BARONU-992294 format. One record per residue (C-alpha): x, y, z; residue in one letter; residue number from 1. Coordinates in steps of 0.02 Angstrom, whole numbers, plus 50000, padded with zeros to 5 digits. Each point is the difference from the previous one (the first is absolute). Layout:
// BARONU-992294
+-------+-------+-------+----+-----+
!     X !     Y !     Z ! aa !   i !
+-------+-------+-------+----+-----+
!     X !     Y !     Z !  A ! NUM !
...
+-------+-------+-------+----+-----+
//
This chain:
// BARONU-992294
+-------+-------+-------+----+-----+
!     X !     Y !     Z ! aa !   i !
+-------+-------+-------+----+-----+
! 50191 ! 50160 ! 49554 !  M !   1 !
! 50185 ! 49951 ! 49990 !  K !   2 !
! 50043 ! 50171 ! 49926 !  T !   3 !
! 49913 ! 50090 ! 50144 !  I !   4 !
! 50093 ! 49894 ! 50128 !  M !   5 !
! 50166 ! 50040 ! 49916 !  Q !   6 !
! 49960 ! 50187 ! 49996 !  D !   7 !
! 49956 ! 50001 ! 50185 !  I !   8 !
! 50158 ! 49900 ! 50039 !  A !   9 !
! 50109 ! 50124 ! 49904 !  K !  10 !
! 49926 ! 50150 ! 50091 !  L !  11 !
! 50013 ! 49915 ! 50170 !  A !  12 !
! 50175 ! 49935 ! 49970 !  G !  13 !
! 49952 ! 49819 ! 50035 !  V !  14 !
! 49970 ! 49840 ! 49901 !  S !  15 !
! 49831 ! 49958 ! 49916 !  P !  16 !
! 49987 ! 49853 ! 50121 !  G !  17 !
! 50010 ! 50118 ! 50148 !  T !  18 !
! 49864 ! 50106 ! 49921 !  V !  19 !
! 49888 ! 49847 ! 49979 !  S !  20 !
! 50029 ! 49949 ! 50182 !  N !  21 !
! 49959 ! 50174 ! 50062 !  A !  22 !
! 49841 ! 50018 ! 49898 !  L !  23 !
! 49940 ! 49828 ! 50053 !  N !  24 !
! 50045 ! 50029 ! 50184 !  N !  25 !
! 50125 ! 49857 ! 50003 !  K !  26 !
! 50144 ! 49980 ! 50121 !  K !  27 !
! 50180 ! 50052 ! 49965 !  G !  28 !
! 49971 ! 50187 ! 49972 !  V !  29 !
! 50041 ! 50130 ! 50131 !  S !  30 !
! 49864 ! 50121 ! 50056 !  K !  31 !
! 50094 ! 50149 ! 49928 !  E !  32 !
! 50025 ! 49916 ! 49830 !  T !  33 !
! 49819 ! 49939 ! 49995 !  R !  34 !
! 49932 ! 50175 ! 50034 !  E !  35 !
! 50113 ! 50075 ! 49866 !  R !  36 !
! 49943 ! 49871 ! 49872 !  I !  37 !
! 49815 ! 50024 ! 50043 !  L !  38 !
! 50016 ! 50188 ! 49985 !  K !  39 !
! 50081 ! 49987 ! 49828 !  I !  40 !
! 49872 ! 49870 ! 49945 !  A !  41 !
! 49856 ! 50112 ! 50052 !  E !  42 !
! 50076 ! 50149 ! 49909 !  E !  43 !
! 50014 ! 49892 ! 49842 !  M !  44 !
! 49817 ! 49951 ! 50011 !  G !  45 !
! 50035 ! 49820 ! 50052 !  Y !  46 !
! 49858 ! 49960 ! 50117 !  Y !  47 !
! 50007 ! 49869 ! 50136 !  R !  48 !
! 49877 ! 49922 ! 50120 !  N !  49 !
! 50041 ! 50033 ! 50182 !  N !  50 !
! 49878 ! 49875 ! 50073 !  K !  51 !
! 50089 ! 49835 ! 50021 !  E !  52 !
! 49848 ! 49894 ! 50038 !  E !  53 !
! 49877 ! 50072 ! 49873 !  S !  54 !
! 49874 ! 49874 ! 49935 !  N !  55 !
! 49920 ! 50114 ! 49870 !  I !  56 !
! 50010 ! 49963 ! 49814 !  I !  57 !
! 49950 ! 50135 ! 49878 !  R !  58 !
! 49928 ! 49942 ! 49833 !  F !  59 !
! 50017 ! 50138 ! 49870 !  I !  60 !
! 49892 ! 49991 ! 49844 !  I !  61 !
! 50082 ! 50105 ! 49865 !  F !  62 !
! 49888 ! 50063 ! 49861 !  K !  63 !
! 50075 ! 50080 ! 49846 !  K !  64 !
! 49879 ! 49969 ! 49857 !  Q !  65 !
! 49851 ! 49937 ! 50100 !  G !  66 !
! 49948 ! 49887 ! 49857 !  Y !  67 !
! 50074 ! 49840 ! 50071 !  V !  68 !
! 50008 ! 50025 ! 50189 !  V !  69 !
! 49818 ! 50022 ! 50046 !  S !  70 !
! 49862 ! 49923 ! 50105 !  D !  71 !
! 49999 ! 49831 ! 49913 !  T !  72 !
! 49987 ! 49822 ! 50069 !  P !  73 !
! 50185 ! 49976 ! 49956 !  F !  74 !
! 50063 ! 50133 ! 50120 !  F !  75 !
! 49866 ! 49960 ! 50130 !  S !  76 !
! 50065 ! 49821 ! 50008 !  A !  77 !
! 50181 ! 50060 ! 50010 !  L !  78 !
! 49958 ! 50117 ! 50145 !  I !  79 !
! 49902 ! 49862 ! 50087 !  E !  80 !
! 50154 ! 49887 ! 49994 !  G !  81 !
! 50105 ! 50139 ! 50075 !  I !  82 !
! 49874 ! 50038 ! 50139 !  E !  83 !
! 49980 ! 49817 ! 50049 !  R !  84 !
! 50186 ! 49968 ! 50014 !  E !  85 !
! 50029 ! 50160 ! 50100 !  C !  86 !
! 49866 ! 49946 ! 50124 !  R !  87 !
! 50070 ! 49824 ! 50011 !  A !  88 !
! 50175 ! 50068 ! 50038 !  E !  89 !
! 49941 ! 50130 ! 50126 !  G !  90 !
! 50039 ! 50153 ! 49893 !  F !  91 !
! 49888 ! 50151 ! 49976 !  E !  92 !
! 49968 ! 50053 ! 49819 !  L !  93 !
! 49977 ! 50180 ! 49946 !  I !  94 !
! 49947 ! 50031 ! 49819 !  V !  95 !
! 50048 ! 50162 ! 49911 !  S !  96 !
! 49970 ! 50062 ! 49823 !  H !  97 !
! 50129 ! 50100 ! 49904 !  V !  98 !
! 49947 ! 50082 ! 49838 !  I !  99 !
! 50130 ! 50054 ! 49874 !  H ! 100 !
! 50002 ! 50189 ! 49965 !  N ! 101 !
! 49889 ! 50029 ! 50152 !  E ! 102 !
! 50126 ! 49945 ! 50132 !  H ! 103 !
! 50177 ! 50070 ! 49997 !  S ! 104 !
! 50154 ! 49909 ! 50065 !  D ! 105 !
! 49980 ! 50100 ! 50160 !  E ! 106 !
! 49818 ! 49944 ! 50016 !  D ! 107 !
! 50052 ! 49818 ! 49978 !  I ! 108 !
! 50134 ! 50017 ! 50133 !  Q ! 109 !
! 49872 ! 50078 ! 50120 !  E ! 110 !
! 49880 ! 49855 ! 49968 !  I ! 111 !
! 50137 ! 49876 ! 50041 !  I ! 112 !
! 50054 ! 50095 ! 50156 !  K ! 113 !
! 49824 ! 50023 ! 50071 !  Q ! 114 !
! 50014 ! 49843 ! 50107 !  D ! 115 !
! 50147 ! 49905 ! 50071 !  Q ! 116 !
! 49992 ! 49864 ! 49869 !  I ! 117 !
! 50107 ! 49844 ! 49989 !  A ! 118 !
! 49992 ! 49976 ! 49812 !  G ! 119 !
! 49914 ! 50048 ! 49837 !  V ! 120 !
! 49907 ! 49899 ! 49870 !  L ! 121 !
! 49993 ! 50099 ! 49838 !  L ! 122 !
! 49874 ! 49957 ! 49864 !  L ! 123 !
! 50102 ! 50054 ! 49849 !  A ! 124 !
! 49888 ! 49937 ! 49857 !  T ! 125 !
! 49992 ! 50171 ! 49916 !  E ! 126 !
! 50171 ! 50063 ! 50054 !  M ! 127 !
! 50154 ! 50040 ! 49897 !  D ! 128 !
! 50174 ! 49983 ! 50072 !  E ! 129 !
! 50015 ! 50188 ! 50024 !  S ! 130 !
! 49849 ! 49996 ! 50117 !  D ! 131 !
! 50099 ! 49898 ! 50127 !  L ! 132 !
! 50116 ! 50141 ! 50052 !  E ! 133 !
! 49909 ! 50048 ! 50162 !  P ! 134 !
! 50004 ! 49818 ! 50055 !  F ! 135 !
! 50187 ! 49977 ! 49972 !  K ! 136 !
! 50033 ! 50115 ! 50148 !  K ! 137 !
! 49913 ! 49890 ! 50127 !  L ! 138 !
! 50101 ! 49905 ! 50129 !  S ! 139 !
! 49856 ! 49879 ! 50030 !  I ! 140 !
! 49963 ! 49849 ! 49888 !  P ! 141 !
! 49898 ! 50029 ! 49842 !  V ! 142 !
! 49920 ! 49861 ! 49895 !  I ! 143 !
! 49944 ! 50040 ! 49823 !  I ! 144 !
! 49841 ! 49913 ! 49942 !  L ! 145 !
! 49940 ! 49966 ! 49823 !  D ! 146 !
! 50147 ! 50077 ! 49907 !  N ! 147 !
! 50188 ! 49982 ! 49975 !  Y ! 148 !
! 50140 ! 50121 ! 49957 !  F ! 149 !
! 50172 ! 49937 ! 49949 !  N ! 150 !
! 50094 ! 50148 ! 50073 !  N ! 151 !
! 49908 ! 50021 ! 50165 !  A ! 152 !
! 50069 ! 49906 ! 50151 !  D ! 153 !
! 49842 ! 49937 ! 50086 !  F ! 154 !
! 49912 ! 49836 ! 50039 !  D ! 155 !
! 49862 ! 49958 ! 49876 !  Y ! 156 !
! 49846 ! 49889 ! 50001 !  V ! 157 !
! 49908 ! 49990 ! 49834 !  L ! 158 !
! 49908 ! 49896 ! 49872 !  I ! 159 !
! 50100 ! 49895 ! 49877 !  N ! 160 !
! 49923 ! 50096 ! 49856 !  N ! 161 !
! 50107 ! 49926 ! 49862 !  V ! 162 !
! 49959 ! 49823 ! 50053 !  Q ! 163 !
! 49813 ! 50037 ! 50014 !  G ! 164 !
! 49988 ! 50078 ! 49827 !  A ! 165 !
! 50103 ! 49858 ! 49928 !  Y ! 166 !
! 49878 ! 49874 ! 50077 !  Q ! 167 !
! 49851 ! 50088 ! 49923 !  A ! 168 !
! 50071 ! 50007 ! 49824 !  V ! 169 !
! 50066 ! 49821 ! 50005 !  K ! 170 !
! 49824 ! 49945 ! 50048 !  Y ! 171 !
! 49929 ! 50088 ! 49847 !  L ! 172 !
! 50133 ! 49918 ! 49891 !  V ! 173 !
! 49954 ! 49830 ! 50071 !  E ! 174 !
! 49821 ! 50037 ! 49948 !  K ! 175 !
! 50060 ! 50015 ! 49821 !  G ! 176 !
! 50007 ! 50190 ! 49987 !  H ! 177 !
! 50133 ! 50074 ! 49887 !  K ! 178 !
! 49934 ! 50176 ! 49978 !  E ! 179 !
! 50012 ! 50064 ! 50179 !  I ! 180 !
! 49985 ! 50183 ! 50046 !  G ! 181 !
! 50009 ! 50095 ! 50164 !  C ! 182 !
! 49882 ! 50123 ! 50081 !  L ! 183 !
! 50128 ! 50118 ! 50075 !  G ! 184 !
! 49994 ! 50159 ! 50102 !  S ! 185 !
! 50015 ! 50183 ! 49949 !  S ! 186 !
! 50067 ! 50034 ! 50176 !  K ! 187 !
! 50171 ! 49922 ! 50018 !  I ! 188 !
! 50057 ! 49918 ! 50161 !  I ! 189 !
! 50139 ! 49874 ! 50027 !  N ! 190 !
! 49878 ! 49856 ! 50028 !  N ! 191 !
! 49930 ! 50025 ! 49826 !  F ! 192 !
! 50174 ! 50013 ! 49925 !  R ! 193 !
! 50045 ! 49832 ! 50076 !  Y ! 194 !
! 49836 ! 49922 ! 49941 !  R ! 195 !
! 50037 ! 50057 ! 49824 !  Y ! 196 !
! 50172 ! 49919 ! 50013 !  E ! 197 !
! 49919 ! 49836 ! 50053 !  G ! 198 !
! 49876 ! 50015 ! 49856 !  F ! 199 !
! 50141 ! 50020 ! 49874 !  K ! 200 !
! 50107 ! 49863 ! 50076 !  E ! 201 !
! 49860 ! 49873 ! 49986 !  A ! 202 !
! 49969 ! 50042 ! 49817 !  L ! 203 !
! 50185 ! 49991 ! 49958 !  I ! 204 !
! 50020 ! 49834 ! 50093 !  Y ! 205 !
! 49850 ! 49932 ! 49902 !  S ! 206 !
! 50076 ! 50057 ! 49834 !  N ! 207 !
! 49855 ! 50118 ! 49970 !  L ! 208 !
! 50008 ! 50175 ! 49928 !  N ! 209 !
! 49969 ! 50153 ! 50108 !  I ! 210 !
! 49859 ! 50087 ! 49907 !  H ! 211 !
! 50011 ! 50182 ! 50053 !  H ! 212 !
! 49838 ! 50035 ! 49906 !  E ! 213 !
! 49913 ! 49892 ! 50131 !  Y ! 214 !
! 50065 ! 50104 ! 50146 !  E ! 215 !
! 49862 ! 50111 ! 50066 !  V ! 216 !
! 50033 ! 50139 ! 50126 !  V ! 217 !
! 49857 ! 50038 ! 50120 !  L ! 218 !
! 49976 ! 50106 ! 50156 !  E ! 219 !
! 50018 ! 49881 ! 50150 !  P ! 220 !
! 49829 ! 50040 ! 50074 !  T ! 221 !
! 49835 ! 49912 ! 49968 !  L ! 222 !
! 49918 ! 50148 ! 49912 !  E ! 223 !
! 50161 ! 50056 ! 49916 !  G ! 224 !
! 50038 ! 49828 ! 49926 !  A ! 225 !
! 49820 ! 49987 ! 49939 !  Y ! 226 !
! 50006 ! 50173 ! 49920 !  R ! 227 !
! 50170 ! 49974 ! 49918 !  D ! 228 !
! 49956 ! 49827 ! 49936 !  M ! 229 !
! 49840 ! 50067 ! 49923 !  K ! 230 !
! 50104 ! 50127 ! 49905 !  E ! 231 !
! 50121 ! 49865 ! 49941 !  V ! 232 !
! 49857 ! 49890 ! 49938 !  L ! 233 !
! 49925 ! 50146 ! 49901 !  N ! 234 !
! 50155 ! 50001 ! 49889 !  D ! 235 !
! 49948 ! 49908 ! 49841 !  K ! 236 !
! 50179 ! 49941 ! 49971 !  N ! 237 !
! 50014 ! 49920 ! 50172 !  F ! 238 !
! 50021 ! 49811 ! 50000 !  K ! 239 !
! 49974 ! 49889 ! 50153 !  L ! 240 !
! 50125 ! 49864 ! 50045 !  P ! 241 !
! 49931 ! 49833 ! 50057 !  T ! 242 !
! 50055 ! 50033 ! 50180 !  A ! 243 !
! 50051 ! 50141 ! 50118 !  Y ! 244 !
! 50105 ! 50008 ! 50158 !  F ! 245 !
! 49940 ! 50146 ! 50107 !  A ! 246 !
! 50122 ! 50088 ! 50117 !  F ! 247 !
! 49871 ! 49989 ! 50140 !  N ! 248 !
! 49821 ! 49944 ! 50029 !  D ! 249 !
! 49929 ! 50176 ! 50002 !  I ! 250 !
! 50067 ! 50034 ! 49825 !  I ! 251 !
! 49929 ! 49831 ! 49945 !  A ! 252 !
! 49826 ! 50039 ! 50070 !  F ! 253 !
! 49992 ! 50170 ! 49915 !  G ! 254 !
! 50058 ! 49930 ! 49833 !  A ! 255 !
! 49879 ! 49853 ! 50009 !  I ! 256 !
! 49853 ! 50119 ! 50029 !  R ! 257 !
! 50047 ! 50101 ! 49845 !  A ! 258 !
! 50022 ! 49843 ! 49894 !  M ! 259 !
! 49833 ! 49929 ! 50054 !  K ! 260 !
! 49914 ! 50161 ! 49947 !  E ! 261 !
! 50079 ! 49976 ! 49828 !  K ! 262 !
! 49931 ! 49824 ! 49989 !  G ! 263 !
! 50168 ! 49916 ! 50031 !  I ! 264 !
! 49977 ! 49839 ! 50098 !  K ! 265 !
! 50117 ! 49950 ! 50141 !  I ! 266 !
! 50078 ! 49870 ! 49984 !  P ! 267 !
! 49927 ! 49942 ! 49833 !  E ! 268 !
! 50072 ! 50147 ! 49900 !  D ! 269 !
! 50145 ! 50047 ! 50113 !  V ! 270 !
! 50071 ! 49918 ! 50157 !  S ! 271 !
! 50060 ! 50108 ! 50146 !  I ! 272 !
! 50111 ! 49970 ! 50152 !  V ! 273 !
! 50013 ! 50131 ! 50137 !  G ! 274 !
! 50121 ! 50029 ! 50145 !  F ! 275 !
! 49964 ! 50017 ! 50189 !  D ! 276 !
! 49851 ! 49882 ! 50027 !  D ! 277 !
! 49883 ! 50129 ! 50072 !  M ! 278 !
! 49836 ! 49937 ! 50076 !  P ! 279 !
! 49901 ! 50063 ! 49849 !  F ! 280 !
! 50085 ! 49867 ! 49893 !  C ! 281 !
! 49885 ! 49870 ! 50077 !  E ! 282 !
! 49839 ! 50094 ! 49958 !  I ! 283 !
! 50044 ! 50081 ! 49834 !  S ! 284 !
! 49923 ! 49934 ! 49840 !  S ! 285 !
! 50093 ! 49900 ! 49946 !  P ! 286 !
! 50096 ! 49960 ! 50160 !  R ! 287 !
! 50174 ! 50069 ! 49969 !  L ! 288 !
! 50154 ! 49890 ! 49985 !  S ! 289 !
! 50140 ! 50093 ! 50086 !  T ! 290 !
! 50164 ! 49998 ! 50094 !  I ! 291 !
! 49975 ! 49984 ! 50187 !  R ! 292 !
! 50105 ! 50116 ! 50108 !  V ! 293 !
! 50019 ! 49954 ! 50184 !  Y ! 294 !
! 49963 ! 50174 ! 50063 !  K ! 295 !
! 49977 ! 49963 ! 50184 !  Q ! 296 !
! 50158 ! 49895 ! 50000 !  Y ! 297 !
! 50099 ! 50146 ! 49926 !  I ! 298 !
! 49940 ! 50111 ! 50143 !  G ! 299 !
! 50038 ! 49866 ! 50130 !  K ! 300 !
! 50174 ! 49969 ! 49930 !  T ! 301 !
! 50041 ! 50186 ! 49999 !  A ! 302 !
! 49951 ! 50018 ! 50183 !  V ! 303 !
! 50101 ! 49846 ! 50051 !  K ! 304 !
! 50154 ! 50067 ! 49911 !  R ! 305 !
! 49980 ! 50172 ! 50077 !  L ! 306 !
! 49983 ! 49930 ! 50176 !  I ! 307 !
! 50154 ! 49892 ! 49969 !  Q ! 308 !
! 50098 ! 50156 ! 49954 !  K ! 309 !
! 49933 ! 50095 ! 50150 !  I ! 310 !
! 50038 ! 49865 ! 50128 !  T ! 311 !
! 50159 ! 49925 ! 49928 !  D ! 312 !
! 50072 ! 50160 ! 49922 !  R ! 313 !
! 50027 ! 49898 ! 49842 !  D ! 314 !
! 50102 ! 50104 ! 49877 !  E ! 315 !
! 49985 ! 49878 ! 49854 !  V ! 316 !
! 49882 ! 50055 ! 49860 !  K ! 317 !
! 49880 ! 49875 ! 49922 !  L ! 318 !
! 49892 ! 50000 ! 49844 !  K ! 319 !
! 49854 ! 49881 ! 50024 !  M ! 320 !
! 49892 ! 49963 ! 49848 !  E ! 321 !
! 49839 ! 49905 ! 50035 !  I ! 322 !
! 49954 ! 49876 ! 49864 !  K ! 323 !
! 49829 ! 50001 ! 49918 !  T ! 324 !
! 49877 ! 49866 ! 49946 !  E ! 325 !
! 49895 ! 49979 ! 49842 !  L ! 326 !
! 49813 ! 49985 ! 50033 !  V ! 327 !
! 49902 ! 49923 ! 49856 !  E ! 328 !
! 49820 ! 50054 ! 49982 !  R ! 329 !
! 49889 ! 50035 ! 49848 !  E ! 330 !
! 50078 ! 50144 ! 49903 !  S ! 331 !
! 50120 ! 49891 ! 49898 !  V ! 332 !
! 49960 ! 49872 ! 49865 !  L ! 333 !
! 50108 ! 49905 ! 49878 !  F ! 334 !
! 50047 ! 50108 ! 49852 !  S ! 335 !
! 49873 ! 49990 ! 49857 !  P ! 336 !
! 50147 ! 49950 ! 49889 !  D ! 337 !
! 50045 ! 49851 ! 50108 !  T ! 338 !
! 49948 ! 49834 ! 49927 !  K ! 339 !
! 49948 ! 49874 ! 50131 !  K ! 340 !
! 50081 ! 49832 ! 49974 !  L ! 341 !
+-------+-------+-------+----+-----+
//
């Protein structure tokens, strides 16, 4: 964003501050200078909202792989939190879907420009930093949800993934487990990268070895995780740890189904902790111990921050990580090797 401002300023022969004032319709810029800046900005593809009193928020759901962002209770709860807060604050919400390789940068810009919107909420779960380029040109506030990029100058609201994974593994350690594996994902997103970091940090802090042979990679869908875990279990050389941390509940459910078919008992033979606390955790057999994510609160917080930026023209960028909570249920037992005192 700063680079674009500087480029416009150079072409217009003014300071970047003058460019910012002109694009945001602030005082202190002559009509002639403002028009020159707006013309240059438009030619450079920097889009602006001309409606001062717009109360429309556009929520863009970006799908790249389609394996993680789908019609699940997790994203339903997130959207519900967004919708409730928009209604409470008197803002209209418009939901759009952008699919990688189906929508070009021009398509994305047209979606954004369809209505006179005040700000954008962008669900970036499956995004890479390069996918953000069309959104860097916007002169309206943008809040990134469920992802973080070190080199992209936006506001962010996301899960504290490292802390959540750390909680899960420390819980297993406290239950006496020393051979702890992870049920990871064959589709890589930043959330899973951070959860793996938390997994490793907890083992290192507990002076336990990281057993790479206990790291299983599964497709992050219910059927995919089940299919891939079945294949893993058919390997005669495969050895189970005493406990697994799963990158999310869906992976855990698929893996548990495959293990049950092989006669592996949960939690007697292997304990499992998931991540997300989806509603199915309460009715699964056994009921799944997991990491609770405050999904509606994430949505609510993102809307509050966006409205703050819209109304106050707040230029400061924030990264807000929402902490998680361990939920103990029935899928974890003390390690078979633990001697009760």
